[in-house]
C-alpha angles and dihedrals in degrees: 000000000000092000088056090051092048089052091049090048090053090050090048092049089051088055092051091267134206118284093236091053092047089054098043094126092048090052091047091051094047089048091054092048093049091048088053091052092046091049094046090054092043090052094044100046096065089049089056087051089054090059092039091060087062096048122106108244110255092012128126094262090048091052093045094049093049089056092045093048093049093047092047090054098041100038103032117010101042097044090043092052091049091049091046089055094045094049094039093051089047089056090049091050091050094046090047094052096041101040104015131257099274093097090074089074097048115114093241091054093045088052088054092047089051089053093048089053091049092048093049090049091048090050089054091046092051091049091053089049090054091054090051091051089048091052093044091242101114112141099176120105131233086249092055092053093046091049095048097039094096097047094099089051092052091049091047092050092052093047093049093048092047094052097040096048097033088210118207091014 
């Protein structure tokens, strides 16, 4: 599939092609990097919540974790998610214009879209949990955060395997 896209990109360049199409590999690399940053934050934030459940309300650890959680979301997780969507949608746009839009209904792509919906929802859930920790109203246990800590990795593994193998294509 990638070889076909590369050939299509070469043809497009020869015809004075679109800037997005000419920079497909750059957008793909930036998408991968932004996903890595998003995933790193999504894996680390629940770990902070594990420690936060043990902190004494109003204590030094509680205050420190509130700052760390907020900065992790605002400086790493949120911008990385936005970048992931921008570069991912750019790749979809390029593929749609070069190969056609039919790939969006393939099982492997629907699996990835399902994973994206899950990751976005989990991101929102983690953001809401941060607000609860900030307000001192968290009701989730250390065990809950330990058990759910790996959910983003499982979702990412499923998405990567679906995209790289293009199963049932």
